[in-house]
C-alpha positions as CSV (number, residue, x, y, z in Angstrom):
1,M,65.7,146.0,64.4
2,T,67.4,146.4,61.1
3,P,67.9,149.7,59.3
4,E,65.4,148.5,56.7
5,T,62.7,147.8,59.3
6,L,63.2,151.2,60.8
7,A,63.1,152.9,57.4
8,T,59.9,151.1,56.5
9,C,58.1,152.1,59.7
10,H,59.5,155.6,59.4
11,A,58.3,156.0,55.8
12,R,54.8,154.9,56.8
13,A,54.7,157.1,59.8
14,F,55.9,160.2,57.9
15,R,54.2,159.6,54.5
16,N,52.0,162.7,54.8
17,S,54.5,165.0,56.5
18,G,58.2,165.5,56.8
19,R,60.8,163.4,55.1
20,A,61.3,159.8,56.0
21,W,64.8,158.6,56.8
22,S,66.4,156.0,54.5
23,A,67.8,152.6,55.6
24,E,71.2,154.0,54.9
25,E,70.7,156.9,57.3
26,F,69.5,154.5,60.0
27,A,72.5,152.3,59.3
28,T,74.9,155.2,59.7
29,L,73.2,156.4,62.9
30,L,73.2,152.8,64.4
31,G,76.9,152.6,63.6
32,S,77.5,154.9,66.5
33,A,78.1,153.4,69.9
34,F,75.9,156.1,71.4
35,V,72.8,155.4,69.3
36,F,70.2,152.8,69.9
37,A,66.6,151.9,69.0
38,V,63.8,150.4,71.0
39,G,60.5,149.0,69.7
40,D,59.6,146.9,66.8
41,A,58.3,147.1,63.2
42,R,55.1,148.8,64.4
43,A,56.6,151.6,66.5
44,F,60.1,152.6,67.6
45,V,62.2,155.3,69.2
46,L,65.7,156.0,68.0
47,G,67.9,158.0,70.3
48,R,71.3,158.4,71.8
49,V,73.0,158.9,75.1
50,I,76.1,161.1,75.3
51,A,77.6,161.6,78.8
52,D,74.5,162.0,81.1
53,E,72.1,163.3,78.4
54,A,69.7,161.3,76.3
55,E,68.2,162.6,73.1
56,V,65.2,161.2,71.2
57,L,66.2,161.5,67.6
58,T,63.0,160.2,66.1
59,L,59.9,158.4,67.1
60,A,57.7,156.6,64.5
61,T,54.5,154.7,64.8
62,D,53.0,152.9,61.8
63,P,49.6,154.5,61.2
64,D,47.9,151.1,61.3
65,Y,48.9,150.8,65.0
66,R,48.4,154.3,66.3
67,R,46.3,154.9,69.5
68,E,47.4,151.5,70.9
69,G,49.9,152.8,73.4
70,L,52.9,151.7,71.4
71,A,54.6,155.1,71.2
72,R,54.3,155.5,75.0
73,A,55.7,152.0,75.6
74,C,58.6,152.8,73.3
75,L,59.3,156.1,75.2
76,T,59.2,154.2,78.5
77,A,61.6,151.6,77.1
78,F,63.8,154.3,75.7
79,D,64.0,156.1,79.0
80,A,64.9,152.9,80.9
81,S,67.6,152.0,78.4
82,A,68.9,155.6,78.5
83,R,69.1,155.5,82.3
84,A,70.9,152.2,82.1
85,R,73.5,153.9,79.8
86,G,74.0,156.7,82.4
87,A,71.6,159.4,81.3
88,T,70.1,161.5,84.0
89,T,68.2,163.9,81.7
90,A,66.4,163.4,78.3
91,F,65.3,165.9,75.7
92,L,63.8,166.0,72.2
93,E,62.6,168.5,69.6
94,V,59.1,168.5,68.2
95,A,57.2,170.9,65.9
96,E,55.0,173.3,67.8
97,D,52.0,172.4,65.6
98,N,52.3,168.6,66.2
99,A,49.6,168.4,68.8
100,P,49.5,164.5,69.1
101,A,53.2,164.3,69.6
102,L,53.2,167.2,72.1
103,A,50.5,165.4,74.1
104,L,52.4,162.2,74.1
105,Y,55.7,163.8,75.2
106,R,54.0,165.8,77.9
107,A,52.2,162.8,79.2
108,A,55.6,161.0,79.3
109,G,57.2,163.7,81.3
110,Y,59.1,165.5,78.5
């Protein structure tokens, strides 16, 4: 996925809350050997693995594709890729009032 593709999906996902990340920000992050993305133009997870820890930096799902299991599939792919990179634990941050995200992350074992 290109930084532009990530930025477009992120902007659609966060158009009503938060600040969407720019293509330049995604390009900078992806320039790190530790950072990777899984998913496609409809939904993705961007994260990193440092030593044995994985961190979800952001997850975005285009509103037109929500409730189709894409975010869960992306988290599953992220976890597998993180394990392949040596991660034994994973973490993320989420707003306490973001009930849909909390439900997703809890169901995924976070």
